[in-house]
N, C-alpha and C positions, 0 to 999 in steps of 0.2 A: 410359638415365637422362635424357638430353636430351629424348627424345621424351615421357617422362612429365611432365617439367617444362613442356614446351610445351603439352601437353594441359591441365594444371592452369591455366596462364596463360590459355588460351583460354576455359575454363569460367568463370574468375573475371571475365574481361573481358565475356563474354556476359551473365552475371548482372548485372554492374554497368551495362552498356548498357541492358538491359531495365528495370532499376529506374529509371534516369535517364529513359528515354522515358516510362514509365508515370507517374512522379511529375511529370515536366514536363507531360504532357498533362492531369493533374489540376489543376496549379497555374498553368497558363498564363493570362495576363491579356490582355484585349483593350484597344484604345485607349480604349474607353468607360470602363474602370475603371483609371485611371492609378495605378500603385503610388506615385508621388511624392505625389499628393494624399492617398492613404491614410496614408502615412508622415507627411506634414505635419499631417494631422488628429490623428494619434497624439501628435506632439510638442506640438501646441497644447493638447491635453487635459492633458498633463503640466505645461504652463506653462513649458517650457524655451525659451530663445532659441537657435536654431540657424540655420545658413546652408543654402542649397540644396545646396552641395557635401557638407556633413555628412549631409544627408538621403540623398543619392545613395549615399554610401559606406556608410551604415547598411543598405542593402538587400543581400540575398544576391547571390552572384556570378551565379547563374542569371538573376535578374531584371535585373541590370545589363548582362550580356554576352550570355548564351545566348539569352534570349527576344527581345531586339531584333534579333539576327542572324537568327533564324528568321522573325521578323515581316517583316524587310526582304526576305529571300529570297521569302517568300510574296507580297509586294507586287510584286516584279519578275516572278515567274512568272505572276501573275494577268493580266498584259498579254498573254501568249502562250497563255493557256488558254482554250478555247472556253467560252462561257457555259453550254451544256448540261452540261458537266462540272462547272462550279462549282455549278450548281443541283442536280445529282445528289449532289454531295458535301455540300452544305448540307442536303439532305433526309436523308442518312444520319446526319449529326451530330445533326439534330433527333430522329431515331428513337433515337439513343443517349442522348438527354437532354442533348446538347451538353456532353460532358465537357471540363472545363478552359475552357469558354467560348471555344473556338476558332472562327475563321471558316474558310470553305472554302479560301481561298488559303493560310492558315497551315497547315492540315492537309495540303494537297497538298505544301507545302514540306517537311513532316516526312518524306515518303517519301525525298526526296533526301538529307536530313540523316542519317537512319538508314542509308541505303544506303552513303553515303560513309563514315560513321563505322564501321560494322561491317566494310566492305571494307578500309578503311585500317588498322584495328586488326588484322585478320587478316593483312593483308600485312606489317605490322611484326612480328607474332609469327612468321610463316613465315620471314622474313628472319633473325630472331634464332635460330630453331631450327636452321636449316641441315641439315634432314633430308630435304628433298624437292627434286626438280628444278624448273627454271623453269616448264615447262608445268603441273606439278602445283600449284605455288604460284599460278599465274595462275588455274587452275580453282578452287582453294579460295577465292581472293579473290572471284572472280566469283559463286560459289555463296552466299557470305555477303553479298555486296552485294545480290543478288536477294532473299535472305531479309530483309535490312534494309529493302529497298524495300517489301515486303509486310507488314512488322511492324505499322505503324499500322493497315492495313486489318483485320488479324486481331484487333487490340486492339479496334477499334470494333465489329467483327462480334460479338465475345464480349460486349461491353456491350449491344448490341442484343438478342441472344438472352436474356441474363440479365434485362434490363428487361422484355421482352415476356412472359417466363415468369412474372415476379413479378406483372405486371398481370393476366395470365390466371388465375393462382392466386387473386388477391385479389378478382376481380370478383363471384363469387357472394355472398360475405359482405358486400361493399360494397353490392350491390344489395338484399340483405336489410335492411341498415340504412337505406338510402334508402326502401324500402317502408314500414318501420315508422315512420320520421319523417314521411313524407307522409300515411300513414293516421292519425297522431296529430294532424295539423292543420298541420304545418309546410309552408312552400313548398319548391319544388324547390331553390332556391338555398340556403336555410337547411339543407336536408337534406345537400347537398354539403358545406357548412361543417362539419356534424357528422361526416361521414366524414373530412374533413381534420383535425379535432381529435382524433378517436379513434385513428387509425392513423398510422404513420410509414413508409409504403412509396411505391412509384412511383405507384400509382393515387391515393392520398390527395394526393400532391403535385400530380398532374395536375388533380384537382378543385380544389385550392387555387389553382392558376394560373387556372383558369376563373373562379373567384369574383373574383379580383383584376382580370381583364380585364373582367368585367361591371361591376365597381365603377368602372372607368375609362371606361366608356361603350360598350363593345362589346356588340352584340346577343348574346343568349344562344345562338341557333342558330349564329351565326358562331363564338363561342367554343367551343362543343361540337364543331363541325366541325374547327376547328383542333386541338383536343385529339385527335380521332380520327386526324388526319393525323400528328400528332407521335408517336403510339403505334404506328400501323400494324398494328393487329389487326382481323381480320374481325369478331370478337365486339364490339369497341368500336364499329366502324362501324355494325353492326346496332343496337346499343343507342342510339347517338346518333340514327340515323334514326327509330327508334321514338319516342323522346322528342320530337323535332321534329314528327313527324306527329301525335302526341297533342296537342301544344300548338296546332297549326294547326287540327285537326279538332274540338277540344273534347272529346276522349275523356278519361276519368278517368285521371289520372296514376298513381294508386295501382294500378289494375288493370293498366296497361301495365308498371309496374315489377315487379309480382308475376309476370306472364307472363315477362318478361325474366329475372328471378331464377331461375325454374324451368328455363328453357332453358339458362342458364349452368351451373346445377348439373348438369343432365343431360349437357351437353357435357363438363364436368370429369370426371364419372364415366366417360363413354365414352373420354376420353383416358387415364384411369387403367387401364381395361381393355385399351386398345390397347398401352400400355406393358407391362402384365403379359403379354400374348401375345408381345411382342417379346423378353421376358427369356430364354426358352429358346434362341432363336437367338443372342442376344448371348453366352450362356454357352458356346457351342460353341468359340470361339477360346481362352479361358483353359483350358477343359477339355482341348482338344487339345494345347495348348502345355505346360501344367504338370501336370495331373492324370493324363492317360493315360500319359505317359512314366514317371511315378513308379509307377503301377500295374504297368506292364510290367516295370519293374526289380524290384519286390517279388515279382511272380508268377513271372517267368521266370528270375531269378537262381538260386534253388535247383535248378531243373531243369537249367539250364546247367552248374552245378557238378557235379551228378551225372553228366551226360553226359560232361563232360570227364574225370572220374575213371574212368568206364567205358572210355573210349577209351585212357587211359593204362594201365589194367589189361590190356587186350588186347594192347597193344604190348609 
């Protein structure tokens, strides 16, 4: 009974820790977006007279205690972290769309926070359960600490894959709309604005960011190159290179967009066919684990019963 209770506690703790990490990564604030300023602006819009202490106490516990601790750990760890590691982490966060607006040092500190958190919680649960020896408890704590250390990386990796899949899926339709807008007489910037207005996906938001950067004074080719680096897809890199070359060489933008649209649609069809060819191989594992044993039971059970009755008859 104690073992069952310990397992239930472990599952509840793991689910709670995962929810806390995910929600914290989504809601994390950088020093550029001070929550106190946002709260002060909210109270000023209401017309209420409040003190700074009341504004601080009105914030959630995570923003008052947890986030500053994680940020402080990140600032301390960044002093001992190589610059190439920080740059690689920053690039990964950019590929993920910068979830939670975290910087590289803060994200690296999350590894230690989740490792210590899961390891400490599992150590406490194992001590309260009293069903395992000391080496087994140590091994269990070590396993969950390692799992907690890699949990932020797995979370960011899943976001990157989902984001790139969304962009890859939306590119043919977006390029069709760009082609139609350019052929109708709109400029390329206005066509990207139409894509941003029509859809609400990762590619549309990327085009919207390019438009804002161009409006702030960045060159179009630089803004497009930065967009391709933030997405990290070969298809997007090819599209940006074709657009920049057409602008530099004076080639018709509509013709280039039409060619790129046809290529993207052909690649999407090829990927769909590739996934269809992979389906029979992926079905082998569930068929071998679930379907074949059931078929063997259904087919061989009557024969086994008859054989058993025959042996009993001869005895």
